[in-house]
C-alpha positions as a Markdown table, in Angstrom:
| # | Residue | x | y | z |
|---|---|---|---|---|
| 1 | Met | -23.5 | -116.5 | 48.4 |
| 2 | Ser | -21.1 | -119.3 | 48.8 |
| 3 | Ala | -20.4 | -120.8 | 52.2 |
| 4 | Pro | -17.0 | -119.7 | 53.7 |
| 5 | Glu | -14.2 | -122.1 | 53.2 |
| 6 | Met | -13.3 | -124.0 | 56.4 |
| 7 | His | -9.7 | -123.3 | 57.3 |
| 8 | Pro | -7.9 | -126.4 | 58.6 |
| 9 | Ser | -7.1 | -124.7 | 61.9 |
| 10 | Arg | -10.9 | -124.2 | 62.5 |
| 11 | Leu | -11.7 | -127.9 | 62.1 |
| 12 | Gln | -13.1 | -129.6 | 65.2 |
| 13 | Pro | -10.5 | -131.8 | 67.0 |
| 14 | Ala | -12.5 | -134.9 | 66.2 |
| 15 | Glu | -12.6 | -134.0 | 62.5 |
| 16 | Arg | -8.9 | -133.3 | 62.4 |
| 17 | Ser | -8.2 | -136.6 | 64.2 |
| 18 | Ser | -10.4 | -138.5 | 61.7 |
| 19 | Arg | -8.6 | -136.9 | 58.7 |
| 20 | Ser | -5.2 | -137.7 | 60.2 |
| 21 | Arg | -6.3 | -141.3 | 60.9 |
| 22 | Trp | -7.4 | -141.8 | 57.3 |
| 23 | Leu | -4.2 | -140.2 | 56.0 |
| 24 | Val | -2.0 | -142.5 | 58.1 |
| 25 | Ala | -4.1 | -145.5 | 57.1 |
| 26 | Ala | -3.9 | -144.6 | 53.4 |
| 27 | Thr | -0.1 | -144.2 | 53.6 |
| 28 | Leu | 0.5 | -147.5 | 55.4 |
| 29 | Ser | -2.0 | -149.2 | 53.0 |
| 30 | Leu | 0.0 | -148.2 | 50.0 |
| 31 | Leu | 3.3 | -149.3 | 51.6 |
| 32 | Val | 1.9 | -152.8 | 52.5 |
| 33 | Ile | 0.3 | -153.2 | 49.1 |
| 34 | Val | 3.7 | -152.6 | 47.4 |
| 35 | Leu | 5.3 | -155.1 | 49.7 |
| 36 | Ala | 2.5 | -157.6 | 49.0 |
| 37 | His | 3.1 | -157.4 | 45.2 |
| 38 | Leu | 6.8 | -158.0 | 45.9 |
| 39 | Ala | 5.9 | -161.1 | 47.9 |
| 40 | Asp | 3.6 | -162.6 | 45.3 |
| 41 | Pro | 6.1 | -164.8 | 43.4 |
| 42 | Trp | 7.5 | -166.2 | 46.7 |
| 43 | Ala | 4.0 | -166.9 | 48.1 |
| 44 | Trp | 2.9 | -168.5 | 44.8 |
| 45 | Ala | 5.8 | -170.9 | 45.0 |
| 46 | Asn | 5.7 | -171.7 | 48.7 |
| 47 | Leu | 2.1 | -171.2 | 50.0 |
| 48 | Gln | -0.1 | -173.8 | 48.5 |
| 49 | Asp | -2.6 | -176.4 | 50.0 |
| 50 | Ala | -5.0 | -177.7 | 47.4 |
| 51 | Arg | -7.0 | -179.5 | 50.1 |
| 52 | Val | -7.4 | -176.5 | 52.4 |
| 53 | Tyr | -11.2 | -176.4 | 51.9 |
| 54 | Glu | -11.5 | -180.1 | 52.7 |
| 55 | Arg | -10.6 | -179.2 | 56.3 |
| 56 | Asp | -13.1 | -177.8 | 58.8 |
| 57 | Trp | -11.0 | -174.8 | 59.7 |
| 58 | Gly | -10.5 | -173.9 | 56.0 |
| 59 | Arg | -14.2 | -174.1 | 55.4 |
| 60 | Leu | -14.9 | -172.0 | 58.5 |
| 61 | Leu | -12.6 | -169.2 | 57.3 |
| 62 | Arg | -13.9 | -169.3 | 53.7 |
| 63 | Ile | -17.5 | -168.9 | 54.7 |
| 64 | Leu | -16.6 | -165.6 | 56.4 |
| 65 | Gly | -16.4 | -164.3 | 52.8 |
| 66 | Phe | -19.9 | -165.6 | 52.0 |
| 67 | Leu | -22.4 | -162.8 | 52.2 |
| 68 | Pro | -25.4 | -164.9 | 53.5 |
| 69 | Thr | -23.3 | -165.6 | 56.6 |
| 70 | Trp | -23.6 | -162.0 | 57.6 |
| 71 | Ile | -27.2 | -161.7 | 56.5 |
| 72 | Val | -27.9 | -164.4 | 59.2 |
| 73 | Val | -25.9 | -162.4 | 61.7 |
| 74 | Gly | -27.7 | -159.2 | 60.8 |
| 75 | Leu | -31.1 | -161.0 | 61.3 |
| 76 | Ala | -29.9 | -162.2 | 64.7 |
| 77 | Leu | -29.0 | -158.6 | 65.7 |
| 78 | Trp | -32.4 | -157.4 | 64.4 |
| 79 | Ala | -34.2 | -160.1 | 66.5 |
| 80 | His | -32.1 | -159.3 | 69.6 |
| 81 | Asp | -32.5 | -155.5 | 69.4 |
| 82 | Arg | -36.2 | -155.5 | 68.3 |
| 83 | Gly | -38.2 | -153.0 | 70.2 |
| 84 | Ser | -35.3 | -150.9 | 71.6 |
| 85 | Thr | -34.5 | -147.4 | 70.3 |
| 86 | Gly | -32.9 | -147.5 | 66.9 |
| 87 | Trp | -33.1 | -151.3 | 66.9 |
| 88 | Arg | -32.8 | -151.6 | 63.1 |
| 89 | Trp | -29.4 | -150.0 | 62.9 |
| 90 | Arg | -27.1 | -152.7 | 64.2 |
| 91 | Gly | -28.6 | -155.4 | 62.0 |
| 92 | Gly | -28.9 | -153.1 | 59.0 |
| 93 | Leu | -25.2 | -152.1 | 59.2 |
| 94 | Met | -24.2 | -155.7 | 59.7 |
| 95 | Val | -25.7 | -156.6 | 56.3 |
| 96 | Leu | -25.0 | -153.3 | 54.5 |
| 97 | Val | -21.2 | -153.1 | 55.1 |
| 98 | Pro | -20.2 | -156.5 | 53.8 |
| 99 | Ala | -22.7 | -156.2 | 51.0 |
| 100 | Ala | -21.2 | -152.9 | 49.9 |
| 101 | Ala | -17.7 | -154.2 | 50.2 |
| 102 | Gly | -18.5 | -157.3 | 48.2 |
| 103 | Gly | -20.2 | -155.1 | 45.5 |
| 104 | Ala | -17.2 | -152.8 | 45.4 |
| 105 | Ala | -15.0 | -155.9 | 44.8 |
| 106 | Glu | -17.0 | -157.0 | 41.8 |
| 107 | Ile | -16.8 | -153.5 | 40.3 |
| 108 | Leu | -13.0 | -153.2 | 40.9 |
| 109 | Lys | -12.3 | -156.5 | 39.2 |
| 110 | Leu | -13.8 | -155.0 | 36.0 |
| 111 | Val | -11.4 | -152.0 | 36.5 |
| 112 | Phe | -8.2 | -153.8 | 37.3 |
| 113 | Arg | -8.9 | -156.9 | 35.1 |
| 114 | Arg | -6.1 | -159.0 | 36.6 |
| 115 | Leu | -6.7 | -162.7 | 36.3 |
| 116 | Arg | -6.3 | -165.3 | 39.1 |
| 117 | Pro | -2.9 | -166.9 | 39.6 |
| 118 | Gly | -1.9 | -169.4 | 36.9 |
| 119 | Glu | -0.9 | -173.0 | 37.5 |
| 120 | Thr | 2.5 | -172.8 | 35.9 |
| 121 | Ser | 3.7 | -169.3 | 36.5 |
| 122 | Pro | 3.3 | -166.5 | 39.1 |
| 123 | Asp | 3.3 | -163.9 | 36.4 |
| 124 | Tyr | 0.4 | -161.4 | 36.3 |
| 125 | Val | -2.0 | -161.7 | 33.3 |
| 126 | Phe | -4.6 | -159.0 | 32.5 |
| 127 | Arg | -7.7 | -159.4 | 30.3 |
| 128 | Pro | -8.0 | -156.7 | 27.6 |
| 129 | Phe | -10.8 | -154.2 | 28.2 |
| 130 | Met | -12.5 | -155.1 | 24.9 |
| 131 | Glu | -12.6 | -158.8 | 25.8 |
| 132 | Asp | -15.7 | -159.8 | 27.9 |
| 133 | Met | -15.8 | -156.2 | 29.0 |
| 134 | Trp | -18.6 | -156.7 | 31.5 |
| 135 | Ser | -17.6 | -160.1 | 32.8 |
| 136 | Asn | -15.3 | -160.5 | 35.8 |
| 137 | Arg | -15.2 | -164.3 | 35.7 |
| 138 | Gly | -11.7 | -165.5 | 36.4 |
| 139 | Met | -10.5 | -162.2 | 37.8 |
| 140 | Gly | -8.9 | -162.0 | 41.2 |
| 141 | Leu | -8.0 | -158.4 | 42.1 |
| 142 | Pro | -9.4 | -157.7 | 44.6 |
| 143 | Ser | -10.6 | -160.8 | 46.4 |
| 144 | Ser | -14.4 | -160.6 | 46.9 |
| 145 | His | -14.3 | -163.2 | 49.7 |
| 146 | Val | -11.8 | -161.1 | 51.6 |
| 147 | Met | -13.7 | -157.8 | 51.0 |
| 148 | Val | -16.9 | -159.4 | 52.3 |
| 149 | Ala | -15.1 | -160.8 | 55.3 |
| 150 | Met | -13.2 | -157.6 | 56.1 |
| 151 | Gly | -16.3 | -155.5 | 55.6 |
| 152 | Ala | -18.0 | -157.7 | 58.2 |
| 153 | Ala | -15.0 | -157.4 | 60.5 |
| 154 | Val | -15.1 | -153.6 | 60.4 |
| 155 | Ala | -18.8 | -153.6 | 61.2 |
| 156 | Leu | -18.3 | -156.0 | 64.1 |
| 157 | Ala | -15.2 | -154.2 | 65.4 |
| 158 | Gln | -17.2 | -150.9 | 65.7 |
| 159 | Leu | -20.3 | -152.5 | 67.1 |
| 160 | Phe | -18.4 | -154.6 | 69.6 |
| 161 | Pro | -15.0 | -152.8 | 70.0 |
| 162 | Arg | -13.6 | -155.2 | 72.7 |
| 163 | Thr | -13.7 | -158.0 | 70.2 |
| 164 | Arg | -12.2 | -156.2 | 67.2 |
| 165 | Trp | -8.9 | -158.2 | 67.3 |
| 166 | Leu | -10.9 | -161.5 | 66.8 |
| 167 | Trp | -12.8 | -160.3 | 63.7 |
| 168 | Tyr | -9.8 | -158.8 | 62.0 |
| 169 | Ala | -7.8 | -162.0 | 62.7 |
| 170 | Met | -10.6 | -164.1 | 61.2 |
| 171 | Ala | -10.8 | -161.9 | 58.1 |
| 172 | Ala | -7.1 | -162.3 | 57.7 |
| 173 | Gly | -7.5 | -166.0 | 58.0 |
| 174 | Cys | -10.0 | -166.0 | 55.2 |
| 175 | Gly | -7.5 | -164.3 | 53.0 |
| 176 | Tyr | -4.8 | -166.8 | 54.0 |
| 177 | Thr | -7.0 | -169.7 | 52.8 |
| 178 | Arg | -7.6 | -167.9 | 49.5 |
| 179 | Val | -3.8 | -167.8 | 48.9 |
| 180 | Leu | -3.3 | -171.4 | 50.0 |
| 181 | Ala | -6.0 | -172.5 | 47.6 |
| 182 | Arg | -4.1 | -170.5 | 44.9 |
| 183 | Ala | -7.4 | -168.7 | 44.2 |
| 184 | His | -5.6 | -165.3 | 44.7 |
| 185 | Tyr | -2.3 | -163.6 | 44.9 |
| 186 | Val | -1.2 | -162.2 | 48.3 |
| 187 | Ser | -1.7 | -158.7 | 46.7 |
| 188 | Asp | -5.3 | -159.6 | 45.8 |
| 189 | Val | -6.0 | -160.3 | 49.4 |
| 190 | Val | -4.1 | -157.3 | 50.8 |
| 191 | Val | -5.7 | -154.8 | 48.4 |
| 192 | Ala | -9.1 | -156.3 | 49.3 |
| 193 | Gly | -8.5 | -155.9 | 53.0 |
| 194 | Phe | -7.5 | -152.3 | 52.8 |
| 195 | Val | -10.3 | -151.3 | 50.4 |
| 196 | Ala | -12.9 | -153.1 | 52.5 |
| 197 | Trp | -11.6 | -151.3 | 55.6 |
| 198 | Phe | -12.0 | -147.9 | 54.0 |
| 199 | Val | -15.5 | -148.7 | 52.6 |
| 200 | Gly | -16.6 | -150.3 | 55.9 |
| 201 | Asp | -15.2 | -147.5 | 58.1 |
| 202 | Ala | -17.0 | -144.8 | 56.0 |
| 203 | Ile | -20.3 | -146.6 | 56.1 |
| 204 | Met | -20.1 | -147.3 | 59.8 |
| 205 | Arg | -19.2 | -143.7 | 60.6 |
| 206 | Trp | -22.2 | -142.6 | 58.5 |
| 207 | Gly | -24.5 | -145.1 | 60.1 |
| 208 | Leu | -23.5 | -144.6 | 63.7 |
| 209 | Asn | -23.5 | -140.8 | 63.4 |
| 210 | Lys | -27.0 | -140.9 | 61.9 |
| 211 | Arg | -28.2 | -143.2 | 64.6 |
| 212 | Ala | -26.9 | -140.8 | 67.3 |
| 213 | Arg | -28.9 | -137.8 | 66.0 |
């Protein structure tokens, strides 16, 4: 006998709120992604700094997209929480979320197959599926650095809610340096940020709900 279908009016308020939140976020994401694509030619022509990673602030923001950075942070949380109830969860989520976001980026590059910005033109170039099918070298959509950084920001924002603005700003800064270095289009960065947010939010909800049981 199949389970009765849950009528929308019977959903718990928290579940309805969660669905509405995701729907609004998805709608806004699509709008911003479209605007980002429209902005790509202008950004390619006007936002460039080939020496951005020669500066300390540029290196600081880039390393936020380096997964081992967050493995160290996860280990620090493990060490701090060790012995307390559910002590493994914070450190585990701190590693799992950016790792999953970064892994998703590598897979999505193989799906979208859009190459990084060219030196002489802002036009998009796509690699045919039958050419180096399983290699994402040279592909830029979405930015894996930004997906790792945003995944970590989502985890930190939910573990330490009062500091959320800082982590999201830092992740955005990571994306800004990737555009300045002409390693990515603005749309590469924007798509990465939104996809990482959805991935991170789903994992954090699962992890925190499981911990609460």
